[in-house]
DOFIZA-481625 format. One record per residue (C-alpha): residue number from 1; residue in three letters; x, y, z. Coordinates in Angstrom, 2 decimals. Layout:
// residues N
i|aa|east|north|up
NUM|ala|X|Y|Z
...
This chain:
// residues 335
i|aa|east|north|up
1|unk|0.00|0.00|0.00
2|unk|1.39|3.41|-1.04
3|unk|1.89|5.93|1.79
4|unk|-0.30|8.99|1.71
5|unk|1.24|12.05|0.06
6|unk|2.51|14.62|2.56
7|unk|1.33|18.12|1.73
8|unk|2.45|21.56|2.76
9|unk|-0.67|21.73|4.95
10|unk|0.55|18.65|6.87
11|unk|3.86|20.38|7.54
12|unk|2.05|23.50|8.70
13|unk|-0.07|21.51|11.16
14|unk|2.95|19.63|12.52
15|unk|4.93|22.84|13.01
16|unk|1.87|24.71|14.31
17|unk|2.27|27.52|11.79
18|unk|0.35|28.74|8.75
19|unk|0.76|27.30|5.27
20|unk|2.15|30.67|4.15
21|unk|4.81|30.48|6.86
22|unk|5.91|27.06|5.59
23|unk|6.06|28.48|2.08
24|unk|8.15|31.38|3.32
25|unk|10.59|29.05|5.07
26|unk|11.00|27.03|1.88
27|unk|11.21|29.97|-0.52
28|unk|12.04|33.16|1.43
29|unk|13.57|32.00|4.72
30|unk|14.88|35.49|5.53
31|unk|11.28|36.53|6.21
32|unk|10.92|34.05|9.08
33|unk|12.50|33.98|12.54
34|unk|15.21|31.37|13.07
35|unk|13.20|29.57|15.77
36|unk|10.21|29.19|13.44
37|unk|12.45|28.16|10.53
38|unk|13.94|25.39|12.60
39|unk|10.51|24.14|13.71
40|unk|9.33|23.99|10.11
41|unk|12.50|22.26|8.93
42|unk|12.10|19.65|11.64
43|unk|8.49|19.02|10.57
44|unk|9.61|18.69|6.95
45|unk|12.21|16.09|7.94
46|unk|9.89|14.13|10.25
47|unk|7.09|13.94|7.68
48|unk|9.33|13.32|4.70
49|unk|7.89|16.25|2.79
50|unk|9.37|16.64|-0.69
51|unk|9.55|20.16|-2.07
52|unk|8.89|19.98|-5.80
53|unk|10.17|22.76|-8.07
54|unk|12.01|24.25|-5.13
55|unk|14.90|25.58|-7.17
56|unk|12.69|27.50|-9.54
57|unk|10.57|28.90|-6.76
58|unk|13.66|30.05|-4.87
59|unk|14.83|31.91|-7.99
60|unk|11.52|33.45|-9.06
61|unk|9.31|33.34|-5.98
62|unk|6.53|31.81|-8.13
63|unk|5.68|28.55|-9.82
64|unk|4.02|30.36|-12.77
65|unk|1.23|27.78|-12.58
66|unk|-2.55|28.35|-12.64
67|unk|-4.79|25.46|-11.59
68|unk|-8.27|24.80|-13.02
69|unk|-10.72|21.89|-12.76
70|unk|-11.85|19.89|-15.78
71|unk|-15.64|20.17|-16.01
72|unk|-17.84|17.12|-16.55
73|unk|-19.86|16.89|-19.74
74|unk|-23.63|16.59|-19.92
75|unk|-25.26|14.82|-22.87
76|unk|-21.98|15.22|-24.74
77|unk|-22.35|19.01|-24.77
78|unk|-19.43|20.70|-23.08
79|unk|-18.74|24.36|-23.74
80|unk|-15.91|24.31|-21.19
81|unk|-13.37|23.17|-23.79
82|unk|-13.50|26.58|-25.46
83|unk|-12.92|28.30|-22.13
84|unk|-10.05|25.98|-21.28
85|unk|-8.38|26.52|-24.65
86|unk|-8.64|30.29|-24.22
87|unk|-7.33|30.08|-20.66
88|unk|-4.30|28.02|-21.69
89|unk|-3.50|30.36|-24.58
90|unk|-3.87|33.60|-22.64
91|unk|-1.97|32.20|-19.64
92|unk|0.96|31.28|-21.91
93|unk|1.06|34.82|-23.29
94|unk|1.28|36.11|-19.72
95|unk|4.10|33.70|-18.86
96|unk|2.02|31.12|-16.97
97|unk|1.06|27.51|-17.55
98|unk|-2.22|25.79|-16.70
99|unk|-2.43|22.56|-14.72
100|unk|-5.64|20.56|-14.75
101|unk|-7.33|18.56|-12.02
102|unk|-10.63|16.75|-11.53
103|unk|-13.03|16.64|-8.58
104|unk|-16.54|15.32|-7.93
105|unk|-17.73|17.88|-5.38
106|unk|-16.63|20.82|-3.24
107|unk|-14.95|18.76|-0.53
108|unk|-12.97|16.60|-2.94
109|unk|-11.92|19.76|-4.78
110|unk|-10.70|21.34|-1.56
111|unk|-8.71|18.18|-0.83
112|unk|-7.22|18.51|-4.30
113|unk|-6.30|22.13|-3.58
114|unk|-4.32|20.90|-0.61
115|unk|-2.54|18.24|-2.66
116|unk|-1.70|20.66|-5.46
117|unk|-0.32|23.20|-3.02
118|unk|1.91|20.56|-1.51
119|unk|3.12|19.08|-4.79
120|unk|3.21|22.00|-7.25
121|unk|2.53|25.24|-5.35
122|unk|0.30|26.84|-8.03
123|unk|0.29|30.61|-7.84
124|unk|-3.47|30.85|-8.28
125|unk|-6.69|28.97|-9.00
126|unk|-9.47|29.48|-11.54
127|unk|-12.72|28.14|-10.07
128|unk|-15.67|27.16|-12.28
129|unk|-19.19|25.97|-11.52
130|unk|-19.95|28.50|-8.78
131|unk|-23.13|27.90|-6.78
132|unk|-24.97|28.90|-3.62
133|unk|-23.07|27.96|-0.46
134|unk|-19.80|27.53|-2.36
135|unk|-17.22|26.69|0.32
136|unk|-14.28|26.56|-2.08
137|unk|-13.94|30.33|-2.24
138|unk|-13.92|30.78|1.53
139|unk|-11.28|28.02|1.87
140|unk|-8.96|29.81|-0.54
141|unk|-9.70|33.27|0.84
142|unk|-9.01|32.20|4.43
143|unk|-5.56|31.05|3.32
144|unk|-4.95|34.25|1.35
145|unk|-4.51|32.32|-1.90
146|unk|-5.05|34.09|-5.21
147|unk|-8.07|32.97|-7.23
148|unk|-10.75|34.12|-9.64
149|unk|-14.10|32.45|-10.32
150|unk|-15.65|32.00|-13.73
151|unk|-19.14|32.54|-12.38
152|unk|-20.62|34.95|-9.88
153|unk|-20.62|34.29|-6.11
154|unk|-24.31|33.40|-5.88
155|unk|-26.00|34.35|-2.65
156|unk|-23.43|37.00|-1.71
157|unk|-24.11|40.76|-1.57
158|unk|-24.21|42.65|-4.85
159|unk|-20.82|42.46|-6.54
160|unk|-19.42|39.72|-4.33
161|unk|-16.34|39.80|-2.15
162|unk|-13.77|38.22|-4.45
163|unk|-12.67|38.57|-8.09
164|unk|-15.00|37.01|-10.67
165|unk|-15.74|36.93|-14.37
166|unk|-19.17|35.86|-15.62
167|unk|-21.59|35.94|-18.54
168|unk|-24.90|37.75|-18.10
169|unk|-27.38|34.91|-18.56
170|unk|-30.38|37.11|-17.86
171|unk|-29.39|39.48|-20.66
172|unk|-29.15|36.49|-22.97
173|unk|-32.58|35.04|-22.29
174|unk|-34.05|38.55|-22.38
175|unk|-32.67|38.95|-25.92
176|unk|-34.06|35.52|-26.90
177|unk|-37.49|36.36|-25.50
178|unk|-37.57|39.76|-27.23
179|unk|-36.69|38.04|-30.50
180|unk|-39.68|35.74|-30.15
181|unk|-41.98|38.59|-29.11
182|unk|-40.89|40.55|-32.18
183|unk|-41.82|37.51|-34.28
184|unk|-45.37|37.72|-32.93
185|unk|-45.33|35.09|-30.18
186|unk|-47.27|35.82|-26.99
187|unk|-47.18|32.43|-25.26
188|unk|-43.48|31.81|-24.82
189|unk|-42.46|28.88|-22.63
190|unk|-39.28|28.58|-20.58
191|unk|-37.64|25.24|-19.76
192|unk|-35.15|25.66|-16.94
193|unk|-33.23|23.91|-14.20
194|unk|-34.46|23.27|-10.63
195|unk|-34.89|26.36|-8.47
196|unk|-31.76|27.26|-6.53
197|unk|-29.33|27.00|-9.42
198|unk|-27.57|30.34|-9.59
199|unk|-26.98|30.17|-13.34
200|unk|-30.41|28.68|-14.02
201|unk|-32.26|31.25|-11.93
202|unk|-30.31|34.04|-13.60
203|unk|-31.25|32.82|-17.06
204|unk|-34.90|32.44|-16.04
205|unk|-35.00|36.03|-14.74
206|unk|-34.32|37.45|-18.21
207|unk|-37.34|35.61|-19.61
208|unk|-39.53|36.80|-16.73
209|unk|-38.63|40.47|-16.89
210|unk|-38.99|40.63|-20.67
211|unk|-42.49|39.12|-20.61
212|unk|-43.50|41.45|-17.81
213|unk|-42.19|44.44|-19.76
214|unk|-44.51|43.33|-22.58
215|unk|-47.45|43.18|-20.13
216|unk|-47.47|39.37|-20.27
217|unk|-47.59|37.21|-17.16
218|unk|-45.08|34.38|-16.65
219|unk|-47.00|31.41|-15.26
220|unk|-46.18|28.07|-13.71
221|unk|-46.87|24.96|-15.79
222|unk|-50.11|24.22|-13.91
223|unk|-51.63|27.71|-14.21
224|unk|-55.29|27.47|-15.21
225|unk|-56.09|30.99|-16.40
226|unk|-56.33|31.57|-20.12
227|unk|-54.40|34.83|-20.35
228|unk|-51.58|35.08|-22.84
229|unk|-48.15|34.86|-21.29
230|unk|-45.30|32.51|-20.53
231|unk|-45.38|29.00|-19.19
232|unk|-42.42|27.40|-17.43
233|unk|-41.21|23.92|-16.60
234|unk|-38.13|22.96|-14.62
235|unk|-36.03|19.93|-15.58
236|unk|-32.91|18.07|-14.55
237|unk|-31.18|19.53|-17.60
238|unk|-31.25|16.42|-19.79
239|unk|-32.46|16.25|-23.38
240|unk|-35.05|13.62|-22.42
241|unk|-36.61|15.90|-19.81
242|unk|-36.39|18.80|-22.22
243|unk|-38.54|16.90|-24.69
244|unk|-41.08|15.89|-22.03
245|unk|-41.31|19.46|-20.73
246|unk|-41.72|20.86|-24.23
247|unk|-44.60|18.50|-24.98
248|unk|-46.38|19.64|-21.82
249|unk|-45.83|23.33|-22.57
250|unk|-46.91|23.04|-26.19
251|unk|-50.05|21.17|-25.09
252|unk|-50.71|24.05|-22.66
253|unk|-50.54|26.56|-25.49
254|unk|-46.89|27.64|-25.78
255|unk|-46.02|28.65|-29.35
256|unk|-42.27|29.13|-28.78
257|unk|-39.69|27.98|-26.23
258|unk|-36.62|29.48|-24.55
259|unk|-34.36|26.85|-22.96
260|unk|-31.77|27.11|-20.21
261|unk|-29.22|25.12|-22.22
262|unk|-28.62|23.54|-25.62
263|unk|-28.99|20.11|-24.06
264|unk|-32.54|20.93|-22.96
265|unk|-33.26|22.63|-26.28
266|unk|-32.14|19.57|-28.24
267|unk|-34.84|17.55|-26.52
268|unk|-37.40|20.32|-26.87
269|unk|-36.92|20.37|-30.64
270|unk|-38.25|16.82|-30.80
271|unk|-41.59|17.79|-29.22
272|unk|-43.21|19.71|-32.04
273|unk|-42.83|22.31|-34.81
274|unk|-42.39|25.38|-32.61
275|unk|-39.38|27.76|-32.48
276|unk|-36.82|26.74|-29.85
277|unk|-33.88|28.82|-28.59
278|unk|-31.05|27.23|-26.61
279|unk|-28.17|28.59|-24.54
280|unk|-24.39|27.99|-24.91
281|unk|-24.15|27.68|-28.71
282|unk|-22.49|24.27|-28.58
283|unk|-21.09|22.57|-31.69
284|unk|-24.24|20.41|-31.71
285|unk|-26.39|23.54|-31.92
286|unk|-24.44|24.71|-34.95
287|unk|-24.64|21.28|-36.58
288|unk|-28.41|20.95|-36.30
289|unk|-29.25|24.59|-36.95
290|unk|-30.45|25.48|-33.45
291|unk|-30.77|29.16|-32.62
292|unk|-28.76|29.65|-29.45
293|unk|-27.07|32.16|-27.17
294|unk|-23.30|32.20|-27.51
295|unk|-21.11|32.87|-24.49
296|unk|-17.89|34.87|-25.11
297|unk|-15.78|32.12|-23.56
298|unk|-12.45|33.13|-25.08
299|unk|-12.91|36.66|-23.78
300|unk|-13.91|35.28|-20.37
301|unk|-10.69|33.26|-20.25
302|unk|-8.60|36.29|-21.18
303|unk|-10.31|38.33|-18.46
304|unk|-9.68|35.60|-15.85
305|unk|-5.96|35.56|-16.62
306|unk|-5.86|39.35|-16.61
307|unk|-7.49|39.44|-13.17
308|unk|-5.02|36.89|-11.78
309|unk|-1.90|38.52|-13.21
310|unk|-3.07|41.78|-11.69
311|unk|-3.52|40.09|-8.31
312|unk|-0.17|38.34|-8.49
313|unk|1.95|41.12|-9.94
314|unk|0.39|44.33|-8.61
315|unk|1.77|45.25|-5.20
316|unk|-1.31|47.28|-4.28
317|unk|-4.44|46.09|-6.11
318|unk|-7.60|47.98|-5.21
319|unk|-11.07|46.44|-4.95
320|unk|-11.63|43.00|-6.56
321|unk|-12.34|42.82|-10.27
322|unk|-15.94|41.99|-11.25
323|unk|-16.42|41.44|-14.99
324|unk|-19.85|40.75|-16.52
325|unk|-19.77|39.85|-20.23
326|unk|-22.68|39.82|-22.67
327|unk|-23.80|36.76|-24.69
328|unk|-24.97|37.09|-28.30
329|unk|-27.97|35.53|-30.02
330|unk|-26.98|33.34|-32.98
331|unk|-30.07|32.95|-35.17
332|unk|-30.14|29.84|-37.34
333|unk|-33.85|29.09|-37.77
334|unk|-36.85|31.31|-38.34
335|unk|-38.56|32.01|-35.01
């Protein structure tokens, strides 16, 4: 049985100091008192901690590494590849390299943070898939580690307390809904994700406010009044549920559909001859001619790297960067 990997956090606990203090002892020992240096060195020896890339870090003070998680695909539709490609390219131009890791949930990702810090000492992290109650950001912030999120800090006060880059989903679905209204539709359905999804709720809000601005009332799927307006159905995000939801909404009178994702929209297209608009503009959407909202993922990646280089290389950065980008409607079918 292989022994467990010793991390920099293990050394910090053994020496009863912070992780940053251990890093200082290894890379800038002149910043630490001799007594503390000796305690850390003893912990390093007792635990058998191996300092990877020590020589380079001693010369430069940085690893020049940015860590980011590989996102899981859903129904074969993964827009993350475009973001990752842009991140790798823009990081290289700034003199950094990207290292990838995988994780199933917040806790396993935090454990991976600890491992990466012990083995590679990345200078910063790019977090994706932000959500309500996201404990990853507080873990990094408490340890004064540099990071940016691709996604807003849902549930936090306006603006959020850490750097983030995001795409305005509400603006996207508002544009999609206006497009359908301009085409003469007055019963526009929305197929979304379960309530409580930050991204999903944001995208739903654009549909709601646009209908209300047109004096139309968004209604739940089981509404019984006969007024014109929108009907909504929440799904697990799969194409199969998208099709089932679309059939119900069309039967209830919807003449057009706005979907929270291309995966949902792909299913909705199978339900009947009504206009369908997706979100994410995946390669599948382009292949089948689905009108969809395109996220500026390359620009988002560039902005993430720009935020991090500013954090890492600016001695006195002011308030955290908050960047909200706009999606664009790619029209492929008559709506």
